[in-house]
NUKEFI-237576 format. One record per residue (C-alpha): residue in one letter; x, y, z. Coordinates in Angstrom, 3 decimals. Layout:
BEGIN
 residu        X        Y        Z
      a        X        Y        Z
...
//
This chain:
BEGIN
 residu        X        Y        Z
      m    0.000    0.000    0.000
      d    1.893    3.021   -1.241
      m    0.031    5.777    0.569
      q    1.409    8.633    2.599
      s    0.967    8.840    6.350
      q    2.611   11.142    8.816
      t    3.479   10.950   12.488
      i    4.713   13.926   14.485
      p    7.280   14.124   17.301
      s    5.866   13.127   20.662
      w    7.893   13.903   23.792
      p   11.223   12.665   25.208
      d   11.548    8.979   25.998
      l   12.129    7.851   29.574
      y   14.544    5.529   31.271
      q   12.769    2.695   33.056
      p   14.844    1.220   35.862
      p   14.961   -2.590   35.816
      i   13.240   -4.507   38.608
      d   14.866   -7.610   40.000
      r   11.555   -9.199   40.948
      a    9.156  -11.587   39.237
      l    5.864   -9.992   38.215
      p    2.541  -11.815   38.422
      p    0.312  -11.588   35.341
      l   -1.525   -8.289   34.949
      s   -5.285   -8.539   35.480
      l   -7.570   -5.717   34.355
      k  -11.282   -5.057   34.527
      t  -12.206   -4.850   30.856
      a  -15.514   -4.409   29.058
      a  -15.798   -8.209   29.251
      g  -15.003   -8.403   32.983
      m  -11.779   -9.195   34.827
      q   -9.252  -10.652   32.417
      e   -5.600  -11.566   32.498
      i   -3.687   -9.340   30.082
      t   -0.816  -11.464   28.833
      a    2.261   -9.592   27.701
      g    3.874  -12.040   25.297
      q    6.750  -10.834   23.139
      r    4.726   -7.975   21.632
      f    1.861   -6.084   23.191
      s   -0.114   -3.489   21.231
      m   -2.176   -0.738   22.807
      y   -3.994    2.182   21.222
      i   -5.012    5.135   23.388
      c   -7.270    7.911   22.142
      g   -5.507   11.260   22.285
      i   -6.652   14.841   22.685
      t   -8.594   17.146   20.405
      p   -6.145   20.060   20.621
      y   -8.372   23.035   21.231
      d   -7.234   23.071   24.819
      a   -4.571   21.000   26.498
      t   -4.366   18.551   29.348
      h   -6.984   18.886   32.064
      l   -6.970   16.549   35.042
      g   -9.386   14.125   33.369
      h   -6.950   13.719   30.492
      a   -4.046   13.389   32.909
      a   -5.761   10.674   34.954
      t   -6.471    8.669   31.790
      y   -2.953    8.875   30.380
      i   -1.415    8.094   33.762
      a   -3.585    4.963   34.020
      f   -2.608    3.589   30.631
      d    1.008    4.475   31.261
      l    0.825    2.037   34.182
      i   -0.201   -0.738   31.772
      n    2.588    0.227   29.403
      r    5.131    0.187   32.245
      y    3.962   -3.141   33.642
      q    4.059   -4.923   30.300
      r    7.493   -3.534   29.516
      v    8.879   -4.746   32.835
      a    7.221   -8.114   32.147
      g    9.362   -8.372   29.013
      a    7.010   -7.329   26.228
      q    7.902   -5.040   23.368
      v    5.015   -2.594   23.690
      c    3.652   -1.052   20.499
      f    1.892    2.012   21.903
      v    0.068    4.272   19.436
      e   -1.792    7.498   20.206
      n   -3.724    9.792   17.882
      i   -4.454   13.504   17.868
      t   -7.856   14.597   16.583
      d   -6.456   17.707   14.954
      i   -9.452   18.267   12.677
      d  -12.911   18.276   14.231
      e  -15.796   20.649   14.975
      p  -14.647   21.724   18.472
      l  -11.232   22.741   17.157
      l  -12.701   24.687   14.238
      e  -15.288   26.371   16.478
      r  -12.684   27.432   19.056
      a  -10.369   28.760   16.326
      a  -13.219   30.757   14.756
      r  -14.270   32.106   18.164
      d  -10.737   33.301   18.904
      d  -10.065   34.507   15.342
      q   -7.121   32.116   15.108
      d   -5.935   29.763   12.384
      w   -7.050   26.274   13.392
      r   -3.605   24.867   12.573
      d   -1.889   27.364   14.875
      l   -4.336   26.603   17.674
      a   -3.771   22.860   17.290
      a    0.019   23.242   17.206
      s    0.062   25.363   20.372
      q   -2.100   22.926   22.324
      i   -0.142   19.883   21.124
      d    3.066   21.560   22.342
      l    1.433   22.172   25.712
      f    0.260   18.559   25.856
      r    3.816   17.346   25.201
      s    5.079   19.485   28.075
      d    2.399   18.133   30.401
      m    3.168   14.507   29.514
      t    6.867   15.117   30.077
      a    6.218   16.701   33.476
      l    3.976   13.792   34.496
      h    6.695   11.287   33.574
      i    4.583    9.394   31.035
      f    6.130    7.205   28.351
      p    5.639    8.598   24.842
      p    3.896    6.568   22.149
      a    5.943    4.851   19.478
      d    3.715    6.649   16.972
      f    1.994    9.957   17.714
      v   -0.344   10.424   14.774
      p   -2.505   13.390   13.765
      a   -5.712   12.722   11.875
      t   -4.514   15.174    9.227
      g   -1.546   12.884    8.587
      v   -3.594    9.880    7.433
      m   -6.080   11.300    4.930
      e   -5.014    8.967    2.108
      l   -5.361    5.984    4.437
      i   -8.815    7.106    5.535
      d   -9.809    7.446    1.886
      a   -8.647    3.891    1.180
      a  -10.356    2.524    4.308
      i  -13.699    4.100    3.364
      s  -13.372    2.617   -0.118
      q  -12.788   -0.819    1.385
      m  -15.832   -0.497    3.651
      d  -17.829    0.644    0.610
      r  -16.784   -2.485   -1.280
      n  -17.862   -4.499    1.754
      g  -21.321   -2.894    1.660
      f  -21.189   -0.615    4.724
      v  -21.172    2.857    3.124
      y  -23.983    4.973    1.710
      r  -24.501    8.591    0.739
      v  -26.797   11.231    2.193
      g  -26.514   14.301    0.027
      d  -22.780   14.729   -0.493
      d  -21.793   13.120    2.830
      l  -20.863    9.469    3.383
      y  -22.301    7.442    6.268
      f  -21.477    4.119    7.878
      d  -24.288    1.555    8.112
      i  -24.158    0.468   11.752
      s  -27.118   -1.938   11.636
      s  -25.008   -5.115   11.520
      f  -23.254   -4.151   14.744
      l  -26.142   -2.987   16.930
      v  -26.297   -6.387   18.622
      d  -23.085   -5.284   20.404
      l  -24.440   -1.893   21.484
      p  -23.079   -1.393   25.028
      i  -26.021    0.688   26.300
      p  -29.808    0.775   25.725
      i  -30.861    2.231   22.380
      n  -32.716    5.218   23.879
      e  -29.685    6.187   25.928
      a  -27.466    5.684   22.890
      l  -29.574    8.039   20.791
      e  -29.382   10.735   23.451
      i  -25.618   10.441   23.915
      f  -25.024   10.237   20.172
      a  -26.773   13.580   19.683
      e  -24.757   15.145   22.520
      r  -21.396   13.948   21.182
      g  -21.348   15.007   17.577
      g  -23.905   12.625   16.056
      d  -26.911   13.606   13.955
      p  -29.599   11.009   14.726
      s  -32.436   13.072   13.243
      r  -30.902   13.743    9.816
      t  -33.297   12.861    7.019
      g  -32.083   10.175    4.642
      k  -30.066    8.118    7.117
      r  -30.777    4.403    7.251
      h  -30.490    4.323   11.046
      p  -30.359    7.242   13.495
      l  -27.071    5.949   14.959
      d  -25.240    5.737   11.637
      p  -22.085    7.892   12.003
      v  -20.604   10.071    9.288
      l  -17.479    8.803    7.550
      w  -16.747   11.732    5.268
      w  -18.127   15.275    5.422
      a  -18.344   17.033    2.080
      n  -16.589   20.394    2.131
      k  -18.742   23.375    3.116
      n  -18.530   26.895    4.491
      e  -14.855   27.242    3.542
      e  -13.875   24.668    6.159
      p  -10.569   22.815    5.739
      g  -10.850   20.026    3.185
      w   -8.814   17.263    1.581
      e   -9.129   15.811   -1.883
      s  -10.203   12.181   -1.932
      s  -11.913    9.657   -4.167
      h  -15.085   10.610   -2.279
      g  -14.777   14.302   -3.047
      l  -13.315   17.298   -1.233
      g  -14.004   17.065    2.488
      r  -12.808   15.790    5.850
      p  -13.341   12.630    7.892
      g  -15.788   11.977   10.683
      w  -14.525   11.501   14.209
      h  -14.494    7.719   14.584
      i  -12.842    6.629   11.336
      e   -9.544    8.323   12.174
      c   -8.971    6.109   15.219
      s   -9.854    2.915   13.345
      v   -7.377    3.757   10.610
      i   -4.541    5.058   12.807
      a   -4.671    2.073   15.164
      l   -4.772   -0.497   12.372
      r   -2.108    1.170   10.233
      y    0.446    1.710   12.996
      i   -0.123   -1.595   14.780
      l   -0.744   -3.970   11.867
      g    1.508   -2.154    9.387
      e    1.274   -0.450    6.004
      n   -0.713   -3.267    4.434
      f   -3.322   -3.311    7.193
      l   -6.216   -3.519    4.700
      k   -4.727   -6.782    3.423
      s   -3.490   -8.092    6.742
      g   -5.462  -11.333    6.666
      k   -7.776  -12.858    9.244
      r   -6.702  -13.100   12.871
      p   -8.604  -13.399   16.179
      f   -8.339   -9.632   16.769
      s   -6.444   -6.656   15.404
      i   -4.871   -5.057   18.496
      d   -4.397   -6.161   22.093
      l   -5.893   -3.227   23.985
      q   -7.960   -0.131   23.203
      g   -8.122    2.433   25.979
      g   -9.523    5.816   26.912
      g  -11.895    7.537   29.276
      s  -15.265    6.003   30.096
      d  -16.921    8.811   28.131
      l  -15.541    7.134   24.983
      i  -17.315    3.796   25.498
      f  -20.156    5.137   23.367
      p  -20.192    6.357   20.738
      h  -16.498    6.582   19.961
      h  -15.083    3.175   20.858
      f  -18.208    1.364   19.730
      m  -18.169    3.137   16.359
      s  -14.432    2.923   15.697
      g  -14.477   -0.776   16.599
      a  -17.401   -1.458   14.274
      q  -15.721    0.393   11.425
      a  -12.484   -1.520   11.909
      k  -14.401   -4.789   11.774
      a  -16.190   -3.613    8.639
      m  -12.793   -3.078    7.020
      l  -11.119   -6.337    8.007
      g  -13.898   -8.717    9.053
      q  -12.304   -9.321   12.451
      p  -12.696   -7.808   15.935
      f  -10.848   -4.561   16.467
      t   -9.366   -5.353   19.869
      q   -9.033   -8.138   22.385
      h   -9.561   -5.853   25.379
      y  -11.428   -2.585   25.942
      v  -10.309   -0.797   29.115
      h  -11.719    2.506   30.339
      a  -10.722    5.047   32.977
      g  -13.130    6.979   35.189
      m  -13.961   10.669   35.094
      v  -12.563   13.458   37.287
      g  -14.859   16.109   38.752
      l  -14.156   19.307   40.653
      d  -15.560   20.137   44.087
      g  -18.604   17.900   43.692
      e  -19.417   18.758   40.065
      k  -18.657   17.071   36.769
      m  -15.605   18.682   35.187
      s  -16.387   19.757   31.619
      k  -15.615   22.386   29.033
      s  -19.255   23.501   28.976
      k  -19.200   24.202   32.733
      g  -15.911   26.068   32.446
      n  -14.536   24.283   35.515
      l  -11.611   22.412   33.993
      v   -8.383   22.240   35.983
      f   -5.381   22.208   33.655
      v   -2.097   20.492   34.422
      s   -0.157   23.333   32.797
      k   -1.808   25.904   35.062
      l   -0.968   23.903   38.179
      l    2.629   23.628   36.988
      q    2.769   27.367   36.325
      e    1.613   27.910   39.904
      g    4.617   25.914   41.082
      v    2.835   22.686   41.999
      d    5.160   19.680   42.045
      p    4.214   17.360   39.127
      v    4.926   14.355   41.356
      a    2.218   15.608   43.725
      i   -0.267   16.049   40.855
      k    0.392   12.519   39.690
      y    0.303   11.128   43.218
      a   -3.072   12.779   43.850
      l   -4.532   11.168   40.730
      l   -3.093    7.776   41.653
      k   -4.663    7.891   45.126
      d   -8.030    6.966   43.612
      h   -8.637    3.894   41.508
      y   -8.258    4.618   37.813
      q  -11.716    3.253   36.970
      s  -13.547    5.213   39.660
      d  -15.197    8.562   39.086
      r  -13.527   10.868   41.563
      m  -13.501   14.472   42.702
      w  -10.593   16.904   42.720
      s  -10.298   19.663   45.286
      d   -7.648   21.795   46.933
      a   -7.688   19.302   49.806
      t   -6.920   16.445   47.393
      l   -3.790   18.210   46.243
      e   -2.737   19.312   49.742
      q   -2.961   15.710   51.008
      a   -0.857   14.514   48.076
      i    1.784   17.183   48.686
      a    2.033   16.075   52.319
      a    2.267   12.395   51.352
      v    4.990   13.082   48.782
      a    6.992   15.023   51.388
      l    6.642   12.133   53.859
      i    7.787    9.556   51.308
      r   10.726   11.672   50.146
      t   11.891   12.018   53.737
      a   11.706    8.271   54.281
      l   13.438    7.419   51.010
      s   16.268    9.839   51.794
      r   17.267    8.126   55.044
      e   20.621    6.387   55.070
      w   19.175    3.399   56.914
      v   15.581    2.199   56.446
      a   13.289   -0.606   57.470
      s   13.198   -3.535   55.085
      t   11.592   -2.705   51.731
      d   10.789   -6.300   50.756
      a    7.229   -6.379   52.076
      v    6.238   -2.956   50.734
      s    7.758   -3.713   47.337
      s    5.862   -7.001   47.102
      s    2.649   -5.274   48.192
      i    3.031   -2.582   45.525
      i    3.644   -5.128   42.764
      t    0.687   -7.271   43.857
      s   -1.593   -4.251   44.033
      i   -0.644   -2.973   40.566
      s   -1.073   -6.433   39.054
      n   -4.629   -6.496   40.455
      n   -6.380   -4.081   38.087
      l   -3.913   -1.258   38.779
      d   -4.935   -0.904   42.409
      t   -2.856    2.207   43.075
      p   -4.796    3.220   46.218
      m   -3.701   -0.012   47.880
      a   -0.137    0.368   46.582
      l    0.173    3.921   47.894
      q   -1.382    2.984   51.218
      a    1.352    0.378   51.699
      l    3.983    2.919   50.676
      e    2.724    5.555   53.112
      e    2.609    3.020   55.950
      w    6.231    2.094   55.238
      a    7.203    5.775   55.102
      r    5.528    6.556   58.435
      v    7.439    3.739   60.091
      n   10.697    5.131   58.742
      v   10.206    8.677   59.973
      a    9.077    7.573   63.433
      p   11.585    7.657   66.302
      g   13.294    4.365   67.067
      v   12.699    2.729   63.701
      d   14.182   -0.725   63.289
      e   16.838    0.113   60.689
      a   17.300   -3.108   58.772
      q   19.033   -2.127   55.539
      r   21.107    0.588   53.981
      g   19.224    2.992   51.741
      a   16.002    2.543   49.830
      g   17.367    2.519   46.294
      d   15.525   -0.643   45.255
      l   12.195    0.779   46.398
      s   12.873    4.119   44.682
      r   13.639    2.320   41.422
      l   10.499    0.220   41.710
      l    8.335    3.321   42.255
      d    9.888    4.993   39.241
      s    9.651    1.893   37.043
      l    6.088    0.746   37.797
      l    4.343    3.941   38.900
      g    6.355    6.631   37.147
      l    6.883    8.369   40.499
      a   10.432    9.732   40.485
      f   10.826   10.879   44.077
//
């Protein structure tokens, strides 16, 4: 397949200290229930990235921290992790924000992607092997739509192309009435006349109103939201010839993102991938919970987003930000407040003091507890509880000093949790 695609630079790679301990298999709560996530020699994971009309808020940060834990665990377990992340750098919210601020949409996207890179670096998150903008895969999207058309899943309404979802509705993850409501709220157009089914998503928008457009065999236009993720994941995990990759049990090992992506985005992108290749998109769907602020849902519409970059500008320690987000389970919906951050700052100070002692209590039990907790569906609250208990013992008077230094524990925290104290 001789078609152009383009990745962009992500952020600096990280050193992961080795761990001289055996790791139990990683178990995660997936869409299908608790499952063991085998590493094998190669492990592929695709994580949905940002739409760059504003950068990393705490909900984004919590999601990327969670999937970084999976990446870290599988790497320590010996797998070569193929981690791919997209950027939705062409979509209605980006165009609307750029128009509102009288700014070129490309400049807005570039500025927010730069900010996102800085945030990911500060939070000590491993970069993807491929960091792919939707605008870099237009030829591939064109070819993928053509393949789905040949397979009988594409139809036209006016000048726009739609995906026929009817064959996949048996797998709808939520009741149809709820799906219709959410679909309308998140960029869908269930009431458009001429559609075969209200939930059919757009594949290709015909160019209008002087919006950005790309030439394709389907006319001048731009892709819908879901098709970009199907194409980017398949191309950068299966390879250039992904449309001719042949049958296999599934295409990628793990698809991840926030729980707000379960429907419509992950459902639609998975259905479209299956329509291309005739095989399931992923073996495992894993989703992270949402972050609220002071008792309310955090959202752009409410104007109550807390941005990582703003906290960093205020001088907040990035380790404390990350620690605060790890104190709750990654799949729980949780609230952020000033008290949340203050407690994390205090805990980080306690742990740093304990780790800096020349002589410390044995780290064997706490290290084993942390590994066991992470292997059990990324139970970071339990891991950090064990760490804090160990730290309190070490700063108390009369501690039983059993070994010199805590280097092994520091390396384990850096390697598995990305906490570089």
